[in-house]
N, CA, C and O of each residue as an XYZ file, in Angstrom:
764
protein
N       7.231     -9.116    -21.392
C       6.944    -10.584    -20.013
C       5.716    -10.315    -19.608
O       5.260     -9.228    -19.252
N       5.040    -11.658    -19.694
C       3.815    -11.883    -19.144
C       3.297    -11.970    -18.591
O       4.477    -12.270    -18.406
N       2.210    -12.122    -17.513
C       1.599    -12.406    -16.637
C       1.978    -12.909    -16.251
O       2.870    -12.493    -15.511
N       1.652    -14.664    -16.350
C       2.545    -15.261    -15.606
C       3.847    -15.070    -15.525
O       3.996    -15.526    -14.391
N       4.445    -14.889    -15.709
C       5.745    -14.868    -16.046
C       6.060    -13.917    -14.261
O       6.538    -14.229    -13.171
N       5.206    -12.193    -15.139
C       4.997    -10.989    -14.145
C       4.915    -11.627    -12.196
O       5.494    -11.188    -11.202
N       4.102    -12.588    -12.331
C       3.410    -13.574    -10.913
C       4.400    -13.658    -10.245
O       4.950    -12.900     -9.446
N       4.666    -14.933    -10.731
C       6.461    -15.851    -10.844
C       7.478    -14.993     -9.885
O       7.917    -15.192     -8.752
N       7.719    -13.556    -11.218
C       8.631    -12.735    -10.804
C       8.426    -11.779     -8.810
O       9.113    -11.260     -7.930
N       7.281    -12.053     -9.078
C       6.501    -11.028     -8.409
C       6.855    -12.184     -7.321
O       7.895    -12.131     -6.665
N       6.303    -12.794     -7.240
C       6.663    -14.187     -5.239
C       7.938    -14.185     -5.414
O       8.130    -13.066     -4.938
N       9.400    -14.686     -5.841
C       9.780    -14.687     -5.899
C      10.606    -13.653     -5.038
O      11.343    -13.940     -4.095
N      10.307    -12.219     -5.611
C      10.159    -10.975     -4.799
C       9.840    -10.697     -3.326
O      10.491     -9.901     -2.651
N       8.414    -11.664     -2.703
C       8.102    -11.163     -2.289
C       8.586    -12.423     -0.986
O       8.839    -12.222      0.202
N       8.581    -13.701     -1.756
C       9.919    -14.282     -0.876
C      10.704    -13.970      0.053
O      10.561    -14.330      1.222
N      12.237    -12.783     -0.677
C      12.573    -12.312      0.072
C      13.000    -12.049      0.587
O      14.200    -12.227      0.798
N      11.608    -10.947      1.547
C      11.121    -10.139      2.467
C      10.616    -11.466      3.761
O       9.852    -12.421      3.616
N      11.243    -11.110      4.736
C      10.616    -11.835      6.213
C       9.449    -11.014      7.154
O       8.693    -11.409      8.042
N       9.638     -9.882      6.619
C       8.500     -8.576      6.992
C       7.799     -7.795      5.860
O       8.035     -6.676      5.404
N       7.202     -8.383      5.658
C       5.689     -7.501      4.827
C       4.490     -6.930      5.547
O       3.912     -6.934      6.634
N       4.441     -6.365      4.153
C       2.518     -5.469      5.022
C       1.778     -6.239      4.877
O       1.782     -7.098      3.995
N       0.921     -6.063      5.803
C      -1.302     -6.614      5.271
C      -1.107     -5.941      5.038
O      -0.807     -6.440      3.953
N      -0.887     -4.920      4.897
C      -1.687     -4.412      3.160
C      -1.261     -3.794      2.579
O      -0.455     -2.886      2.782
N      -1.886     -4.300      1.431
C      -0.842     -2.954      0.562
C      -1.942     -2.776     -0.493
O      -2.842     -3.557     -0.801
N      -1.481     -0.846     -1.250
C      -2.537      0.524     -1.225
C      -2.128      0.699     -2.816
O      -1.118      0.535     -3.500
N      -3.287      1.061     -2.984
C      -2.606      1.309     -5.238
C      -3.746      2.656     -5.326
O      -4.830      2.980     -4.841
N      -2.939      3.067     -6.072
C      -3.343      4.593     -6.213
C      -4.233      3.781     -7.809
O      -3.847      2.643     -8.076
N      -5.077      4.256     -8.521
C      -5.593      3.927     -9.785
C      -5.142      4.452    -10.719
O      -4.194      3.916    -11.293
N      -5.751      5.858    -11.248
C      -5.129      6.820    -12.596
C      -3.400      7.341    -12.412
O      -2.855      8.145    -11.656
N      -2.895      6.435    -13.515
C      -0.965      6.507    -13.638
C      -0.593      5.464    -12.759
O       0.586      5.128    -12.644
N      -1.750      4.788    -11.967
C      -0.674      4.253    -11.165
C      -0.883      2.596    -11.570
O       0.037      1.861    -11.929
N      -2.278      2.202    -11.428
C      -2.183      0.431    -11.880
C      -2.734      0.271    -13.493
O      -2.716     -0.638    -14.323
N      -3.149      1.444    -13.464
C      -3.391      1.675    -15.700
C      -3.393      2.693    -15.370
O      -3.709      3.250    -14.319
N      -2.769      3.217    -16.934
C      -2.524      4.977    -17.599
C      -2.926      5.709    -18.039
O      -2.537      6.214    -19.093
N      -4.065      6.106    -17.237
C      -5.416      6.744    -17.882
C      -6.050      7.752    -16.456
O      -6.180      7.298    -15.319
N      -6.368      9.137    -16.862
C      -7.461      8.922    -15.654
C      -8.939      9.299    -16.045
O      -9.312     10.298    -16.660
N      -9.552      8.456    -15.637
C     -11.106      7.614    -15.449
C     -11.742      8.647    -16.173
O     -12.337      8.589    -17.249
N     -11.555      9.479    -15.516
C     -12.534     10.832    -15.964
C     -12.353     11.389    -17.269
O     -12.905     12.469    -17.479
N     -11.655     10.837    -18.227
C     -10.997     11.018    -18.932
C     -12.013      9.977    -20.498
O     -12.124     10.029    -21.723
N     -12.477      9.216    -19.399
C     -12.343      8.087    -20.812
C     -14.012      7.267    -19.922
O     -14.349      7.164    -18.743
N     -14.700      6.817    -21.326
C     -16.151      6.030    -21.406
C     -15.989      5.026    -21.059
O     -15.229      4.157    -21.488
N     -17.099      5.017    -19.748
C     -17.446      3.040    -18.686
C     -17.070      2.440    -20.690
O     -15.977      1.877    -20.755
N     -17.641      2.507    -21.761
C     -18.343      1.886    -22.048
C     -17.110      1.253    -22.915
O     -17.168      0.100    -23.344
N     -16.145      1.993    -23.101
C     -14.355      1.572    -23.898
C     -13.698      0.222    -22.397
O     -14.006      0.194    -21.205
N     -12.656     -0.783    -23.282
C     -12.012     -1.987    -22.277
C     -11.318     -1.046    -21.831
O     -10.900     -0.248    -22.669
N     -10.943     -0.808    -20.303
C     -10.019     -0.413    -20.316
C      -7.985     -0.928    -20.204
O      -7.790      0.145    -19.633
N      -7.381     -1.196    -20.227
C      -6.099     -1.981    -19.466
C      -5.574     -1.160    -18.765
O      -5.674      0.057    -18.610
N      -4.549     -2.567    -18.026
C      -3.699     -2.269    -16.590
C      -2.444     -2.069    -17.189
O      -2.395     -1.959    -18.414
N      -1.487     -2.008    -16.555
C       0.426     -1.422    -16.824
C       0.939     -2.747    -16.823
O       0.756     -3.577    -15.931
N       1.681     -2.925    -18.013
C       1.901     -4.513    -18.478
C       2.278     -5.771    -15.944
O       2.019     -6.843    -15.398
N       2.759     -4.825    -15.724
C       2.159     -5.447    -14.475
C       1.650     -5.543    -13.333
O       1.533     -6.230    -12.319
N       1.372     -4.562    -13.880
C       0.044     -4.776    -12.194
C      -0.630     -5.812    -11.938
O      -1.002     -6.074    -10.794
N      -1.005     -6.898    -13.446
C      -2.122     -7.478    -12.686
C      -1.366     -8.821    -12.251
O      -2.017     -9.701    -11.688
N      -0.094     -8.979    -12.489
C       1.193    -10.464    -12.151
C       0.717    -10.050    -11.030
O      -0.220    -10.650    -10.504
N       1.484     -8.553    -10.263
C       1.290     -8.192     -8.596
C       0.393     -8.581     -8.056
O       0.313     -9.469     -7.207
N      -0.762     -7.617     -8.732
C      -1.717     -8.521     -7.254
C      -2.048     -9.414     -7.229
O      -2.893     -9.683     -6.376
N      -1.476    -10.699     -8.382
C      -2.526    -11.793     -7.939
C      -1.128    -12.265     -7.304
O      -1.435    -13.344     -6.798
N      -0.073    -12.103     -7.107
C       1.310    -12.347     -6.623
C       1.346    -12.264     -4.452
O       1.597    -12.985     -3.486
N       0.777    -10.464     -4.880
C       0.494    -10.657     -3.221
C      -1.244    -11.259     -2.779
O      -1.599    -11.808     -1.736
N      -1.788    -11.024     -3.582
C      -2.924    -11.924     -3.289
C      -2.948    -13.688     -2.610
O      -3.494    -14.389     -1.759
N      -1.743    -13.720     -3.904
C      -2.114    -15.672     -4.143
C      -0.633    -15.952     -2.163
O      -0.250    -17.030     -1.709
N      -0.241    -14.301     -1.539
C       0.620    -14.596     -0.493
C       0.174    -14.089      0.107
O       0.807    -13.107      0.495
N      -1.340    -14.299      0.736
C      -2.351    -13.224      1.358
C      -1.986    -12.042      1.920
O      -1.328    -12.098      2.959
N      -2.262    -11.012      1.471
C      -1.655    -10.171      1.750
C      -2.987     -9.482      0.747
O      -3.350     -9.802     -0.385
N      -3.533     -8.375      1.731
C      -4.623     -7.996      1.343
C      -3.884     -6.897     -0.029
O      -2.713     -6.584     -0.244
N      -5.235     -6.525     -0.789
C      -5.217     -5.839     -0.811
C      -6.119     -4.078     -1.444
O      -7.105     -4.086     -2.181
N      -5.558     -2.993     -0.998
C      -6.719     -2.088     -0.515
C      -6.652     -0.385     -2.319
O      -5.719      0.014     -3.017
N      -8.210      0.005     -2.261
C      -7.536      1.044     -3.444
C      -7.999      2.602     -3.071
O      -8.963      2.958     -2.393
N      -7.097      3.326     -3.669
C      -6.796      4.537     -2.574
C      -7.025      5.972     -3.830
O      -6.139      6.811     -3.996
N      -8.014      5.991     -4.396
C      -8.428      6.807     -5.380
C      -8.943      8.243     -5.471
O     -10.105      8.600     -5.275
N      -8.328      8.697     -5.665
C      -9.118     10.750     -5.100
C      -9.643     10.866     -7.201
O      -9.218     11.617     -8.079
N     -10.504      9.939     -7.235
C     -11.003      9.988     -8.184
C     -12.751     10.678     -8.893
O     -13.723      9.969     -8.636
N     -13.003     11.974     -9.707
C     -14.289     12.106     -9.319
C     -15.376     11.337    -10.522
O     -16.388     11.584    -11.177
N     -14.389     10.266    -10.283
C     -15.964      9.438    -11.682
C     -15.410      8.470    -10.993
O     -14.315      7.974    -11.256
N     -16.445      8.019     -9.691
C     -16.507      6.508     -8.822
C     -16.439      5.357    -10.056
O     -15.463      4.699    -10.417
N     -18.229      5.344    -10.730
C     -18.740      4.784    -10.963
C     -17.487      4.547    -12.342
O     -18.021      3.782    -13.145
N     -16.702      4.765    -12.619
C     -16.252      4.678    -14.023
C     -15.068      3.566    -13.567
O     -14.977      2.464    -14.108
N     -14.118      4.057    -12.417
C     -13.438      3.285    -11.634
C     -14.242      1.987    -11.658
O     -14.427      1.405    -12.726
N     -14.605      1.637    -10.789
C     -15.760      0.811    -10.607
C     -15.729      0.188    -11.570
O     -15.047     -0.836    -11.541
N     -16.659      0.647    -13.181
C     -16.891     -0.734    -14.129
C     -15.749     -0.369    -14.839
O     -16.067      0.023    -15.962
N     -14.095     -0.328    -14.564
C     -13.023     -0.710    -15.348
C     -12.522     -1.987    -14.048
O     -12.008     -3.092    -14.225
N     -12.889     -1.346    -12.858
C     -12.016     -3.127    -12.414
C     -12.654     -3.901    -12.100
O     -12.152     -4.530    -11.169
N     -14.055     -4.414    -12.537
C     -15.153     -5.051    -13.053
C     -14.035     -5.742    -14.429
O     -13.260     -6.684    -14.595
N     -14.401     -4.953    -14.938
C     -14.371     -5.003    -16.375
C     -12.639     -5.827    -17.015
O     -12.225     -6.228    -18.103
N     -12.169     -5.748    -15.808
C     -10.494     -5.892    -15.655
C     -10.371     -7.403    -14.900
O      -9.443     -8.181    -14.679
N     -12.206     -7.379    -14.555
C     -12.263     -8.441    -12.892
C     -10.756     -8.317    -11.908
O      -9.709     -8.894    -12.203
N     -10.883     -7.751    -11.138
C      -9.599     -7.620    -10.265
C     -10.512     -7.200     -9.488
O     -10.262     -7.247     -8.284
N     -12.002     -6.601     -9.984
C     -12.619     -5.913     -8.572
C     -12.937     -6.808     -6.937
O     -13.243     -6.390     -5.820
N     -12.678     -8.217     -7.504
C     -12.722     -9.016     -5.887
C     -11.885     -9.141     -5.391
O     -11.942     -9.779     -4.339
N     -10.354     -8.502     -5.944
C      -9.195     -8.620     -5.236
C      -8.778     -7.914     -3.880
O      -8.011     -8.257     -2.981
N     -10.069     -6.110     -4.195
C      -9.479     -5.698     -3.080
C     -10.720     -5.609     -1.544
O     -11.940     -5.450     -1.593
N      -9.975     -5.753     -0.515
C     -10.566     -5.622      0.293
C     -11.725     -4.975      1.111
O     -12.638     -5.334      1.855
N     -10.826     -2.992      0.192
C     -11.944     -2.389      0.219
C     -10.943     -1.236     -0.779
O      -9.747     -1.033     -0.992
N     -12.538     -0.558     -1.284
C     -11.782      0.261     -2.573
C     -12.574      1.739     -2.224
O     -13.759      1.923     -2.501
N     -11.742      2.706     -1.598
C     -12.068      4.858     -1.430
C     -11.797      4.482     -2.794
O     -10.953      3.761     -3.325
N     -12.862      5.259     -3.250
C     -12.468      5.885     -4.606
C     -13.325      7.244     -4.342
O     -14.513      7.110     -4.046
N     -12.930      8.160     -4.411
C     -13.820      9.451     -4.588
C     -12.496     10.226     -4.001
O     -11.485     10.112     -3.309
N     -13.718     11.576     -5.256
C     -12.778     12.990     -4.379
C     -13.531     13.635     -3.145
O     -14.642     13.681     -2.617
N     -11.761     14.279     -2.965
C     -11.001     15.091     -2.262
C      -9.888     15.874     -2.225
O      -8.831     15.637     -2.810
N     -10.170     16.943     -1.434
C      -9.116     18.008     -1.460
C      -7.794     17.546     -0.249
O      -7.232     18.399      0.437
N      -7.561     16.477     -0.197
C      -7.291     15.624      0.739
C      -5.998     15.403      0.039
O      -6.321     15.540     -1.141
N      -4.905     15.179      0.063
C      -3.622     14.492     -0.191
C      -4.000     12.588      0.172
O      -3.195     11.737      0.550
N      -5.019     12.477     -0.029
C      -5.616     10.518      0.083
C      -5.300     10.543      2.025
O      -5.200      9.408      2.490
N      -5.172     11.570      2.943
C      -5.448     11.379      4.177
C      -6.715     10.815      4.967
O      -6.668     10.186      6.025
N      -7.822     11.154      4.266
C      -9.077     10.567      3.960
C      -9.265      9.461      3.619
O      -9.731      8.755      4.513
N      -9.099      8.978      2.669
C      -8.792      7.455      2.254
C      -7.673      7.062      3.189
O      -8.447      6.303      3.773
N      -7.086      6.977      3.535
C      -6.650      6.125      4.224
C      -6.913      6.106      6.197
O      -6.558      5.319      7.075
N      -7.627      7.286      6.202
C      -8.443      7.170      7.514
C     -10.108      5.939      7.361
O     -10.789      5.244      8.115
N     -10.072      6.268      6.079
C     -11.531      4.662      5.679
C     -11.371      3.609      5.697
O     -12.076      2.641      5.982
N      -9.578      3.858      5.119
C      -9.325      2.122      4.245
C      -8.677      1.712      6.626
O      -9.302      0.754      7.082
N      -7.956      2.193      7.372
C      -8.040      2.438      8.203
C      -8.913      1.205      9.527
O      -8.772      0.054      9.942
N     -10.131      2.826      9.817
C     -11.197      2.501     10.399
C     -11.708      0.704      9.791
O     -11.803     -0.229     10.588
N     -11.968      0.559      8.309
C     -12.390     -0.573      7.922
C     -11.799     -2.149      7.848
O     -12.385     -3.220      7.685
N     -10.774     -1.908      7.987
C      -9.181     -2.807      8.000
C      -8.830     -3.585      9.342
O      -8.631     -4.748      9.691
N      -8.870     -1.994     10.044
C      -9.189     -2.377     11.642
C      -7.437     -2.358     11.113
O      -6.887     -2.684     12.164
N      -6.565     -2.201     10.310
C      -4.788     -2.386     10.353
C      -3.726     -1.554     10.118
O      -3.443     -1.236      8.963
N      -2.686     -0.900     11.682
C      -2.692      0.080     11.301
C      -1.611      0.257     10.508
O      -1.094     -0.767     10.060
N      -0.922      1.802     10.090
C      -0.855      2.848      9.285
C       0.821      2.019      8.791
O       1.295      1.957      7.657
N       1.453      1.432     10.189
C       2.653      1.656      9.716
C       2.857     -0.129      9.244
O       4.036     -0.481      9.227
N       1.895     -1.144      8.904
C       1.848     -1.740      8.138
C       1.095     -2.180      6.941
O       0.787     -3.365      6.815
N       0.741     -1.170      5.936
C       1.100     -0.501      4.551
C       2.197     -0.215      3.843
O       3.265      0.384      3.965
N       1.640     -0.785      3.129
C       2.446      0.037      1.887
C       1.272      0.508      0.773
O       0.152      0.039      0.576
N       2.134      1.870     -0.015
C       1.287      2.175     -0.460
C       2.295      3.127     -2.393
O       3.326      3.789     -2.515
N       1.148      2.604     -3.511
C       1.952      3.173     -4.520
C       0.469      4.133     -5.129
O      -0.746      3.987     -5.001
N       1.665      5.486     -6.069
C       1.049      6.677     -6.675
C       2.135      6.851     -7.244
O       3.317      6.505     -7.260
N       1.250      7.607     -7.794
C       2.075      8.812     -8.960
C       2.382      9.956     -8.904
O       2.947     10.598     -9.790
N       1.912     10.473     -7.454
C       1.797     11.706     -7.008
C       2.623     12.104     -6.294
O       1.951     11.765     -5.319
N       3.859     12.703     -5.658
C       4.355     12.974     -5.026
C       3.793     13.135     -3.830
O       4.196     12.460     -2.882
N       2.666     14.153     -3.668
C       2.105     14.710     -3.454
C       0.926     14.061     -1.143
O       0.657     14.376      0.016
N       0.788     12.589     -2.777
C       0.123     12.451     -2.126
C       1.306     11.083     -1.089
O       0.947     10.305     -0.206
N       2.409     11.244     -1.566
C       3.594     10.146     -0.896
C       3.913     10.860      0.295
O       4.028     10.404      1.432
N       4.058     12.190     -0.154
C       4.321     13.180      1.596
C       3.051     13.064      2.031
O       3.716     12.144      2.506
N       2.555     13.047      2.179
C       0.949     13.277      2.920
C       0.950     12.136      3.518
O       1.109     12.116      4.739
N       0.754     10.824      2.721
C       0.720      9.881      3.390
C       2.351      8.958      4.391
O       2.685      8.551      5.503
N       2.598      9.025      3.681
C       3.865      8.961      4.421
C       3.797      9.332      6.053
O       3.922      8.659      7.075
N       3.584     10.490      5.826
C       3.496     12.019      7.677
C       2.425     11.059      8.442
O       2.194     11.239      9.638
N       1.639      9.802      7.528
C       0.772      9.140      8.870
C       1.000      7.510      8.288
O       0.092      6.825      7.817
N       2.696      6.996      8.469
C       3.379      5.827      9.022
C       3.374      4.792      8.025
O       3.925      3.705      8.200
N       2.838      5.075      7.120
C       2.434      4.329      5.845
C       4.067      4.182      4.285
O       4.343      4.840      3.282
N       4.459      3.385      4.735
C       5.277      3.336      4.011
C       4.724      3.278      2.549
O       3.941      2.423      2.135
N       5.251      4.327      1.822
C       4.910      5.055      0.074
C       6.070      5.387     -0.879
O       7.099      6.044     -1.035
N       5.430      4.716     -1.281
C       6.540      4.840     -2.863
C       6.096      5.604     -4.149
O       5.185      5.081     -4.791
N       6.580      6.674     -4.566
C       6.076      6.516     -5.887
C       6.526      6.465     -7.212
O       7.650      6.687     -7.663
N       5.217      6.057     -7.914
C       5.808      5.181     -9.533
C       5.218      6.390    -10.673
O       4.240      7.124    -10.807
N       6.494      6.065    -11.370
C       6.598      7.486    -12.597
C       5.531      6.574    -14.235
O       4.850      7.230    -15.024
N       5.683      5.308    -14.289
C       4.689      4.630    -15.348
C       4.385      3.674    -14.694
O       5.252      2.876    -14.336
N       3.084      3.513    -14.374
C       3.027      2.755    -12.922
C       3.304      1.482    -12.525
O       4.047      0.760    -13.190
N       2.488      0.924    -10.931
C       3.141     -0.374    -10.920
C       3.879     -0.769    -11.605
O       3.680     -0.511    -12.792
N       5.088     -1.577    -11.256
C       6.169     -2.727    -11.732
C       7.438     -3.420    -10.626
O       8.302     -2.996     -9.857
N       6.950     -4.636    -11.076
C       8.647     -5.477    -10.310
C       8.996     -4.447     -9.678
O       8.388     -4.344     -8.613
N       9.885     -3.454     -9.925
C      11.099     -2.606     -9.917
C      10.218     -2.230     -8.367
O      10.384     -2.824     -7.301
N       9.346     -1.174     -8.608
C       8.626     -1.169     -7.443
C       8.499     -0.973     -6.437
O       8.645     -0.150     -5.533
N       7.816     -2.954     -6.993
C       7.419     -3.575     -5.584
C       8.602     -3.849     -5.394
O       7.613     -4.350     -5.930
N       9.542     -4.048     -5.233
C      10.996     -4.180     -4.447
C      11.293     -3.015     -4.356
O      12.126     -3.211     -3.471
N      11.328     -2.128     -4.481
C      11.966     -0.914     -3.735
C      10.633     -0.726     -2.717
O      11.005      0.074     -1.858
N       9.355     -1.090     -2.471
C       7.896     -0.961     -1.234
C       8.427     -2.181     -0.633
O       8.271     -2.031      0.579
N       8.965     -3.289     -0.853
C       9.574     -4.217      0.097
C      10.240     -4.184      0.960
O      10.147     -4.816      2.012
N      11.362     -3.097      0.489
C      12.812     -3.613      1.081
C      12.397     -2.019      1.807
O      13.008     -2.027      2.876
N      11.480     -0.407      1.668
C      11.662      0.259      2.393
C      10.735     -0.020      3.503
O      10.872      0.329      4.676
N       9.428     -0.937      2.790
C       8.634     -0.948      4.312
C       9.797     -2.088      5.936
O       9.856     -2.120      7.166
N      10.273     -2.589      5.047
C      11.443     -3.053      6.418
C      12.014     -2.291      6.737
O      12.065     -1.933      7.913
N      12.743     -1.693      5.652
C      13.510     -0.449      6.787
C      12.680     -0.057      7.880
O      13.042     -0.152      9.053
N      11.530      0.400      7.498
C      10.695      1.097      8.406
C      10.580      0.284      9.317
O      11.267      0.620     10.281
N       9.890     -0.873      9.508
C       9.567     -1.458     10.459
C      10.817     -2.206     11.066
O      10.798     -2.867     12.104
N      11.950     -1.986     10.216
C      13.698     -2.842     11.223
C      13.360     -0.959     12.171
O      12.829     -1.156     13.264
N      13.608      0.680     11.857
C      14.078      0.861     12.826
C      12.634      1.718     13.950
O      12.540      2.667     14.728
N      11.702      0.576     13.338
C      10.170      0.320     14.278
C      10.553      0.653     14.994
O      10.473      1.670     15.682
N      11.346     -0.640     14.948
C      11.431     -2.107     16.215
C      12.323     -1.146     16.579
O      11.688     -0.145     16.911
N      13.943     -0.916     16.708
C      14.902     -0.401     17.196
C      14.884      0.759     17.956
O      15.795      1.203     18.654
N      13.710      1.244     17.756
C      13.412      2.691     18.405
C      12.465      2.662     19.487
O      12.525      3.635     20.240
N      11.284      1.456     19.847
C      10.868      0.984     20.583
C      11.431     -0.474     21.302
O      10.615     -1.043     22.026
N      12.280     -0.872     21.200
C      13.407     -1.339     22.088
C      14.387     -0.520     22.973
O      14.964     -0.765     24.032
N      14.345      0.754     21.967
C      15.330      1.800     22.360
C      14.805      1.873     23.501
O      15.243      1.175     24.417
N      13.688      2.791     23.694
C      12.160      3.005     24.508
C      11.961      2.067     25.484
O      12.439      2.542     26.514
N      11.555      1.103     25.672
C      11.507      0.382     26.851
C      12.787     -0.419     27.230
O      12.669     -0.900     28.357
N      14.008     -0.718     26.613
C      15.003     -0.739     28.017
C      14.994      0.687     28.743
O      14.897      0.968     29.938
N      15.123      1.462     27.644
C      15.447      3.445     28.646
C      14.669      3.432     29.342
O      15.093      4.105     30.282
N      13.392      2.987     29.643
C      11.861      3.111     30.468
C      11.610      2.377     31.261
O      11.399      2.632     32.447
N      11.581      0.861     30.493
C      11.964      0.251     31.934
C      12.670     -1.145     33.048
O      12.513     -2.056     33.862
N      13.504     -0.318     32.213
C      14.979      0.118     33.280
C      14.693      1.096     34.424
O      14.518      0.917     35.629
N      14.703      2.156     33.675
C      14.585      3.212     34.749
C      13.437      3.291     35.523
O      13.327      4.170     36.378
N      12.202      2.119     35.232
C      11.091      2.255     36.019
C      11.674      0.777     37.144
O      11.708      0.695     38.372
N      11.887      0.230     36.550
C      12.947     -1.056     37.773
C      13.552     -0.503     38.793
O      13.062     -0.376     39.915
N      14.755     -0.116     38.405
C      15.283      0.562     39.370
C      14.646      1.472     39.865
O      15.304      1.741     40.869
N      13.936      2.029     39.843
C      12.515      2.652     41.571
C      11.890      1.904     41.777
O      11.105      2.074     42.710
N      11.862      0.471     40.931
C      10.608     -0.045     41.694
C      11.612     -0.994     42.832
O      10.927     -1.728     43.544
N      13.004     -1.062     43.063
C      14.296     -1.933     43.647
C      14.348     -0.542     45.341
O      14.097     -0.443     46.542
N      14.945      0.297     43.976
C      15.114      1.772     45.353
C      13.383      1.748     46.038
O      14.240      0.877     46.191
N      12.466      1.764     46.386
C      11.316      1.792     46.589
C      11.605      0.384     48.109
O      11.227      0.370     49.281
N      12.587     -0.785     47.116
C      12.039     -1.868     47.970
C      12.812     -2.078     48.752
O      12.985     -3.246     49.101
N      13.459     -1.186     49.242
C      15.214     -1.193     50.291
C      14.582     -0.507     50.557
O      14.865      0.275     51.464
């Protein structure tokens, strides 16, 4: 499936959802591309996973911001590859640095730079420990085994919608419970 067909299918998938993330964050190594940056040379021409560029383009065209969270010790190589692949300008922020944390530092910086709440973010990564840690921050996080693809996009948007709906139901329950209690105490005070 060529890049344009992937983009069309990604646009169709995105169009199926009423609730969309404001920001989609991607890991780089083994998520957008099939290698580790530190094992490559800047002189090489990198390649993306087959569906990656079409998905990035579709999200961008739908007005969804994109970001990178990568624990790469070779940010210079990562940035060179993003340039060579002509996708560097697609991202509103790129947090590419080595870290002992599971990407929580990356997400704190992304949140600080964009002002977007964690529960309005969708994240794709190939490491389960990152998925677990970032999920605890309130980010819908999707594990990808062999790179981001249309199936992962559909799964991510589905889980994002489910998480937002559950959050909204909890908020409504809380408002109903506590707002009714405060109204009833106001009524008592007025008597």
